[in-house]
N, C-alpha and C positions, 0 to 999 in steps of 0.2 A: 503494501501499499504508498501510493508514495507521495510524502509530506511538505507542505507550502516550501521548507528550508533547501529539502532536497532536489523539489522543482526549481525556483529559485538558483539555483548549484549548476542544477545542469541547461539553465537558461543563458546564464551570463560566461559559460565557459565555448555557449557554440556563438552569444552577441553580445560583446564586450560592450558594456560603453552602451546599450539601445533600449536595456527595456524600466523604461523610466514607472512602470507602477506594475502591481499586481494585485487583485482581489480576490480571494474567494468565495463561493457562494454554495449552494446545495448542499448533499446529505455533512458537511462537515462543521456548516455553522447552524443547521438542524436537528443538530440533535439525532442524528438517525446513520452514522459511519455500518457498515453493517461489513462483513469480510471482503469483501468484492466490489466495495464505492470505489467512485473515481471518485479523484482530486478534482474539483469542475473550479474552471476559474478564465479570468478574465487578464489580456496581460497589455498592458501599455506602450510602445516600443516608441520609441522619441524620433526615429524614420523607418519608412515601412522594408522592410524585412521579411525572408520566410520563418515562421517558427518552428524547429523540425520537433518531428513526434516523438510521444513516446507514452511509451505505456503505461496505464492507469493515470493518464490525465486528460482531461474532456477540455478543450483550452479554444477560447474567442478573443483574439487578437486586434485591438485597435489602433490608431494614432493620439497618444499623446494628448491629452484635453477632448478627446471625444465622448468621455465620459458627463461632462458638461453641458453635451446637447442631446435634445427633446432623439428618441430610437430612432423616430425616422428619418433623422435628417443626417445617419451613418450611417457610411459601406463598410465595412469588419472587412480586416486583411486575413481572416481568417476564420471560420466556424459561426455561430448565430447567434443572432443577441434579437430580442423580443421585447417584449413592455414587462414580462413577465422576472426576465434577467432583472431587467431596470433598477424596477420595484423588490425585489430581493439588493439589489448592489448599495441602495439608498435606505436599506434598513438594518439586514439582518447582516450584511456582507463581511466581510471580518477583509482590513485593506492589511499585507502581511510588506510593502514597498511603494511609495508614492503620499499621495494625499489624497483625503477619503474623499467620494465621489457625488455630488450631488445627482445626478443623473432622473433629470426634473422628468414627469408626468405625471399623470394623473389617473386618479380608479377607472376612471373608463376607457380607457385605451389599455388597461387590465385586462378590466371581463370584457372587453370588448372582444382582444386577443383570445382571449377562453373560452369564449363560444365559436367563434371561427375556428380553433385548434380542434373544438366536440366534431364538428364536423366535416371540414376539411382532409384531418390526419386520421381521426380515430375514429369517424363513421366507416370509413373507406376499409378497413382495417375488419369492423365489426360485422360489415355487410358479408364479406370473404369467411367470417366464421359462422357465418350464420345459415352459408351457402355448408359448409363441409358439416358441419354438427353431426346430421342426420347420419350421415355414414360409419359412426365415430361408433369404436364400442365404450360407456361412458365407465367400463372401470381400468381403461387404458392408460397408461402414467403418456403423461405431456411433460413438457423441455419445459424447468420450475424457469426460464430465468422469463423464457417467454412470457409464459401464465402471470409470471408476476408485471409485470410489464403492464403488461395488456389490462390484468385486473386491478388495481393500484392508479394506473397515470389518470381513469378519466377522475376518479371521487382526488384527485386533486386540484386538479381542474372547477368542479361540482364543488368545492368547498370555499374556491379563490370566487369563481360568482356570487355564489352566497353570502360569503363575507369579505370578501377583500383579501384577506388575510392568507400567508403562501404557509405551505406546511408541507414535514416528509411527504412522501410514498405510506411509510408505516401507520403515522398520526392520519392521512388522511384516509387508510382503513380503517385505522379507529373510529372513525366520525361513519364514515357511511356502515360498518355494521352498527353503530349506535342509532341511526335510522333504518335500516333496513338487515335486524338481527335477524331473519329467517335464512338470510344469505351465509354462507361459510364463510365470510372475506376472512374471518378474523385466523383464520387455516395462512392463508397469502401473509399474514401479518406477521405470524409465527414463524411460516418459513423463512423470510427475506431477515427477522432477522438468529437464525439459524440452528432450531427446530426441524429436526425429524420429521416432519407435515409429508406423510402420500399424496401429492397434488397428480390428480386424474383429467378426464375430460368431464368428468363431473364438475368442477372445477371451475371448467372452459365455460359448461353453459352459465355459471352462475355468473361470473364477470362478464357474458354476454348480458342476462339480464338486469347488473347489475349498471351494465352500461344506458342498457334503452328502460328504466327509471331516473339515472340521473340525464337524463335527456328530456322526461315525461318533467320530471321534477325541475328544473333550469328554464323551460316554457310555458310554464302556467305562473 
């Protein structure tokens, strides 16, 4: 698991003098680090350059000063920037080099992004799952990482749409389980946290049902 200090040392050795800022977000600042968590970080460079990849680091790269602009006015050098990322940086993000950014934006920007992402990204995946699910054995195993991603990702957007708060995958699962206790969402949370919980196609079906309920909840 890569630490912020290790990642900065890696960058400084390859881009000497160019790393003006680095800001951590995601699981490291949302109290949800698990064994395979990536380091989510936004890097500010003083000049355009290609940032070398490093296993275990999920990186967005911008020119120094970009984090003081609205997200829609910024063109990243690498990675993706979104209103949700901007909100994390200005609220819970951890600055490990440089000046803490302001990342201007509004709650309306964040909500609109989350609503669009549910439709433009997640709905396509769940529509494909809806097509293949009837042909799968309900007792069959399913890839853990795929199921945790699909089962917990939309719940984060649902909570942000409803409250404006950005939470971790695990916390989103807990909140969704409290809202819909008949679905086995807590199995996904337990698996993410390292418990040996068998995950099957039945959990995929429950994730699809959860997604449908989320869509109904945020459109009423």
